[in-house]
C-alpha positions in Angstrom: -2.6 -9.0 22.6 -4.2 -5.7 22.1 -6.5 -5.6 19.3 -10.1 -5.1 17.0 -11.2 -7.3 14.2 -13.9 -5.9 12.4 -14.2 -7.3 8.5 -17.1 -6.2 7.7 -17.9 -8.1 4.1 -19.9 -11.5 3.5 -17.5 -13.1 1.3 -18.9 -16.1 -1.0 -15.4 -18.2 -1.9 -15.4 -20.8 -4.6 -15.4 -22.4 -7.7 -18.4 -21.6 -9.6 -20.0 -18.8 -7.2 -20.1 -15.9 -9.4 -23.8 -17.6 -9.9 -24.3 -16.3 -6.3 -25.0 -12.5 -8.3 -28.5 -14.0 -9.0 -29.5 -14.8 -5.7 -27.7 -12.8 -2.8 -29.1 -9.8 -1.6 -27.7 -7.0 -3.4 -26.8 -3.4 -1.1 -29.4 -1.6 -3.9 -31.4 -1.7 -7.2 -29.5 -0.4 -10.1 -25.1 0.0 -10.1 -22.5 1.0 -11.0 -20.5 -1.5 -12.9 -16.6 -0.5 -13.0 -14.7 -2.5 -15.8 -11.0 -2.4 -16.6 -10.5 -1.1 -20.4 -8.5 -3.6 -21.5 -10.8 -6.4 -23.4 -10.5 -9.3 -21.2 -13.7 -9.1 -19.1 -15.9 -9.6 -22.2 -14.0 -11.9 -24.6 -14.2 -14.5 -21.5 -17.8 -13.4 -21.4 -17.3 -12.3 -17.9 -19.3 -9.2 -18.3 -22.4 -10.6 -20.1 -22.7 -13.5 -17.1 -22.5 -10.8 -14.9 -25.6 -8.4 -16.2 -27.2 -11.5 -16.6 -27.5 -12.6 -13.3 -27.8 -9.0 -12.1 -30.9 -8.8 -14.2 -32.5 -11.8 -13.0 -31.5 -10.3 -9.7 -33.7 -7.3 -10.5 -30.5 -5.3 -10.7 -30.1 -2.7 -13.3 -26.5 -1.9 -14.7 -25.1 1.3 -15.9 -21.1 -0.1 -17.4 -18.0 2.6 -17.3 -15.2 0.2 -18.8 -12.3 2.6 -18.6 -10.4 1.5 -15.5 -6.0 1.2 -16.0 -3.9 -1.6 -14.2 -2.5 1.4 -12.6 -6.1 3.1 -11.9 -5.9 7.1 -11.4 -8.0 10.0 -10.5 -9.5 11.4 -14.1 -11.5 7.9 -14.4 -12.1 8.3 -10.3 -14.0 11.2 -10.8 -15.4 10.2 -14.5 -17.4 7.3 -12.9 -18.1 9.1 -9.9 -20.2 11.7 -11.9 -21.5 8.6 -14.1 -22.9 6.8 -11.2 -24.5 10.2 -9.6 -25.8 11.5 -13.4 -27.8 8.0 -13.7 -29.0 7.7 -10.2 -26.8 4.4 -9.0 -27.0 3.6 -5.2 -24.2 1.0 -5.4 -21.2 0.2 -7.4 -19.7 -2.8 -8.4 -16.1 -3.9 -9.5 -16.0 -6.6 -11.7 -12.5 -7.4 -12.5 -8.6 -7.2 -10.8 -7.4 -4.8 -7.7 -7.6 -1.5 -10.2 -10.7 -2.2 -10.9 -12.0 -2.9 -7.2 -9.7 -0.3 -5.9 -11.3 1.9 -8.3 -15.2 0.9 -7.6 -14.2 1.7 -3.7 -12.7 5.0 -5.0 -15.7 6.1 -7.2 -18.5 4.9 -4.6 -16.5 7.6 -2.6 -16.6 10.6 -5.1 -20.3 9.4 -6.2 -21.4 11.2 -2.6 -19.3 13.4 -2.2 -18.4 17.0 -2.9 -15.7 18.3 -4.7 -12.3 16.5 -5.9 -11.4 13.2 -4.9 -7.3 14.5 -3.8 -9.2 16.4 -1.6 -9.5 13.8 0.3 -6.2 11.9 0.3 -4.0 12.5 3.3 -0.5 12.6 1.9 1.6 14.2 -1.8 -0.6 17.4 -2.4 -3.7 15.9 -0.9 -5.8 18.4 1.3 -6.8 15.6 3.9 -10.0 16.3 4.1 -12.1 14.6 6.1 -15.0 12.7 3.9 -18.6 13.6 5.4 -20.8 11.3 3.6 -19.4 8.0 3.4 -19.3 5.9 0.7 -21.8 4.2 -1.8 -22.0 0.2 -1.0 -19.6 -1.7 -3.1 -20.3 -5.7 -4.6 -16.8 -7.2 -5.7 -15.7 -9.9 -8.4 -12.7 -10.5 -8.3 -10.7 -11.5 -11.9 -7.6 -12.2 -10.3 -5.5 -13.2 -7.5 -2.9 -10.7 -5.9 -4.2 -7.5 -4.0 -6.9 -8.8 -1.8 -8.7 -6.2 -2.0 -11.8 -8.1 -2.1 -11.3 -8.7 2.2 -9.9 -5.4 2.9 -11.1 -0.9 2.9 -8.4 0.2 1.0 -7.8 1.6 -2.5 -4.5 2.6 -4.2 -5.4 5.4 -6.8 -2.5 7.4 -9.3 -2.9 11.5 -9.7 -1.5 11.1 -13.2 -1.2 15.0 -13.0 1.1 15.2 -10.5 2.8 11.5 -10.6 1.3 10.4 -7.1 0.4 7.0 -5.9 -1.5 7.0 -2.9 -3.9 4.8 -0.7 -6.8 5.7 0.9 -10.3 3.8 2.7 -12.6 4.9 4.8 -13.7 2.1 7.8 -16.2 0.7 7.2 -17.4 2.4 4.1 -15.1 1.4 1.6 -15.4 -2.8 2.6 -17.3 -4.2 0.3 -20.7 -5.2 1.2 -20.1 -8.7 -0.8 -17.2 -10.1 -2.3 -17.6 -13.1 -4.8 -14.5 -15.1 -5.2 -14.9 -17.3 -8.0 -11.8 -19.2 -8.8 -13.0 -20.2 -12.0 -12.6 -16.5 -13.1 -9.2 -16.8 -13.1 -8.2 -19.5 -15.1 -7.7 -17.3 -18.0 -5.0 -15.1 -16.4 -1.7 -15.5 -17.9 1.5 -16.8 -16.1 3.6 -13.3 -15.7 0.5 -11.8 -14.4 -0.9 -14.8 -12.3 3.3 -14.9 -11.3 3.3 -11.1 -9.7 -0.4 -10.7 -8.7 0.4 -13.7 -6.4 3.5 -11.8 -5.2 1.5 -9.0 -4.4 -0.8 -11.2 -2.5 2.7 -12.8 -0.9 4.0 -9.1 0.3 0.4 -8.2 1.8 0.7 -11.1 3.7 4.6 -11.1 4.5 4.7 -7.4 5.6 2.1 -7.6 7.9 3.3 -10.5 9.4 6.5 -8.1 10.5 4.6 -5.2 10.6 4.6 -3.8 14.5 1.5 -4.0 14.4 0.7 -7.7 13.5 -1.7 -9.1 15.8 -2.3 -13.0 16.5 -5.1 -12.9 14.0 -3.0 -11.2 10.9 -0.5 -13.8 12.0 -2.8 -16.5 11.5 -3.8 -15.4 7.9 -0.5 -14.3 6.9 1.7 -17.8 7.8 -1.6 -19.7 6.1 -1.4 -17.2 3.0 2.3 -18.3 2.7 2.4 -21.4 2.9 0.0 -21.7 0.2 1.4 -19.6 -2.2 4.6 -21.1 -1.6 2.9 -24.7 -2.6 0.3 -23.8 -5.3 1.4 -20.8 -6.9 4.1 -22.0 -9.2 1.4 -24.7 -10.0 -1.0 -22.2 -10.9 1.6 -20.0 -13.6 2.8 -23.4 -15.3 -0.2 -25.0 -15.5 -3.3 -22.0 -15.5 -5.6 -24.5 -16.3 -5.4 -26.5 -12.7 -8.5 -25.8 -11.2 -7.2 -26.7 -7.6 -4.3 -24.7 -7.9 -6.0 -22.2 -9.0 -8.6 -22.2 -5.7 -5.9 -22.4 -3.4 -4.0 -19.1 -4.4 -7.4 -17.3 -4.5 -7.8 -18.6 -1.5 -4.4 -17.2 -0.6 -5.1 -13.9 -2.0 -8.1 -13.4 0.2 -6.4 -14.6 3.6 -3.8 -11.2 2.6 -6.5 -8.5 2.3 -7.3 -9.9 6.0 -3.6 -9.6 6.6 -4.4 -5.9 5.6 -8.0 -5.3 7.6 -6.0 -6.8 10.7 -2.5 -5.8 10.4 -0.6 -3.7 7.4 1.7 -2.9 5.0 4.8 -1.5 5.5 7.1 0.8 3.8 8.1 -1.5 1.2 4.7 -0.8 -0.3 5.8 3.1 0.0 8.6 2.5 -2.2 6.8 0.5 -4.7 3.9 3.1 -4.7 6.5 5.2 -5.6 8.2 3.9 -8.5 5.2 3.0 -10.1 4.1 6.2 -9.8 6.3 7.7 -12.0 6.8 4.5 -14.1 2.7 3.6 -14.6 3.8 0.8 -16.7 5.2 -0.5 -14.3 3.1 -3.2 -12.8 2.5 -2.8 -8.8 3.4 -7.1 -8.0 6.4 -6.9 -10.5 7.8 -3.9 -8.2 7.6 -5.3 -5.2 9.5 -8.2 -6.7 12.2 -5.9 -7.4 12.2 -4.1 -4.4 11.8 -7.1 -2.1 15.4 -8.7 -3.0 16.7 -5.8 -0.9 13.9 -5.3 1.3 13.7 -8.0 3.6 17.5 -8.1 3.5 17.5 -5.0 5.5 15.3 -6.2 8.4 17.0 -9.7 9.2 18.0 -8.3 12.0 15.2 -6.9 13.7 12.8 -8.7 12.3 14.8 -12.6 12.2 12.4 -14.4 14.7 9.1 -13.4 12.5 11.2 -13.8 9.5 12.0 -17.5 10.3 8.7 -18.4 10.7 7.4 -17.3 7.8 10.6 -19.9 6.1 9.8 -22.2 8.5 5.8 -22.0 6.5 7.6 -22.2 3.1 8.8 -25.6 4.0 12.6 -24.4 5.3 13.8 -27.3 8.2 15.3 -24.5 10.8 16.8 -27.2 12.7 20.4 -26.1 14.0 19.4 -22.5 12.9 20.0 -19.1 14.8 16.6 -16.5 14.3 18.7 -14.5 11.8 20.1 -17.4 10.2 16.6 -17.8 10.3 15.7 -14.8 8.1 18.0 -15.3 5.9 17.0 -18.6 4.6 13.7 -17.1 4.4 15.4 -14.4 1.8 16.3 -18.1 0.2 13.2 -19.6 -0.2 11.8 -16.0 -1.4 13.9 -15.6 -4.2 14.0 -19.2 -5.1 9.9 -19.2 -5.1 10.8 -15.7 -7.6 12.4 -18.1 -10.0 10.1 -20.9 -9.8 7.4 -18.7 -11.1 9.7 -17.0 -13.4 10.3 -13.8 -12.3 13.3 -13.5 -10.8 15.3 -12.2 -13.3 12.7 -8.9 -13.7 14.9 -5.1 -13.9 13.8 -2.4 -12.4 15.9 -0.6 -15.4 13.6 -3.1 -18.2 10.7 -0.2 -17.2 13.2 3.1 -17.3 13.7 3.2 -13.9 17.4 4.8 -13.2 19.8 3.8 -10.6 20.9 7.3 -9.8 16.6 7.8 -9.6 16.8 6.3 -6.1 17.1 9.0 -3.5 14.3 10.8 -5.1 12.0 8.0 -5.3 12.9 7.8 -1.5 12.0 11.3 -1.0 8.3 10.5 -2.8 7.8 7.2 -1.2 8.2 9.0 2.4 5.9 12.3 1.3 3.3 10.5 -0.5 2.8 7.1 1.9 5.2 8.3 4.8 3.1 6.4 7.3 3.6 3.0 5.8 7.2 3.7 7.7 5.9 3.9 11.2 4.7 0.2 10.8 8.5 -1.6 10.0 10.5 -3.3 12.5 12.6 -0.6 12.8 12.1 3.0 11.1 13.8 3.4 7.9 15.2 6.8 7.2 15.1 8.6 3.9 18.8 7.3 3.2 18.0 3.7 4.3 14.9 3.8 1.4 16.9 5.2 -1.1 20.3 2.3 -0.4 17.4 -0.4 -0.7 16.1 1.0 -3.7 19.8 1.7 -5.3 20.8 -2.3 -4.0 17.8 -3.5 -5.5 17.9 -2.1 -8.8 19.4 -3.8 -12.0 
């Protein structure tokens, strides 16, 4: 029952709240606006709207439009150099989780010397202390998946070393301001809606079974799971349903709060190993694939908690033992994946081979081994390889 609650981000939530860019106090007068390399932000007019609103609020912007779906080290360094050279005093991420994560990492490197990987604690990173914090960050999310608008964490891939590792500074890389406008999510296609929603689901589910869960994170997690079970299939089937988009966006923001008050478990370590080697693999898709073997592994060790998650998914636990309830959660999880049209995702479709399982497990321990410490029971490298192998198809 001992815990600390500290989420120093002002979150402006709801349809139409992009307009708040014109009235909310900004943390500076000149921003680096980080954007994805894809066309959607400009195609749907989000960039022009944001720039116009910021200009009316007295903010000048320099745009950086290179961020990839799995963001990379090179672009963090390029964005930081641009922010420094042009005198930006804060960073805005407009887009999905990859863009906002990049904004956080750029904000760190804009005011600190050396290379980003100097400060990374896993893999080939040097684990050096960050001396100068980060520039303030504003997050404007256009997807519902990572919850990064409500946490300090960022995940970047070192493309030359095939290492994908999380990082963050508390409180410096918490966004100062986050705008969550579900109207910006109406254009997300069904497949991305589904896998992004499951990223949020697993942030909540992992945070609930983690051995560092708190009473605060438990409430956020169970509510997020309940909302996603009800509304994610609706949003996938009818992307223009604003109520469904709003409820899924809320679930996502709550899952980010779970990451700020509890944390991800080793499912994320395993997925980062997969998508580090296979950058075309979307993060949420990798999590879905792994989940089919991951959660059954903990059915005994986390029976009570998994049964409670099943209850939040609408399962009647009457007459079921905790272990039976845990397996009922797995069944409900698989049914939800099918309802969202992603029950047939295969690792082999992304070039992952079953015989790679051992090497991938070793990479997971070597790059993000700390997440294994918060599992309900400690996995061995052999256990982790077995989960990947069992999940493979």
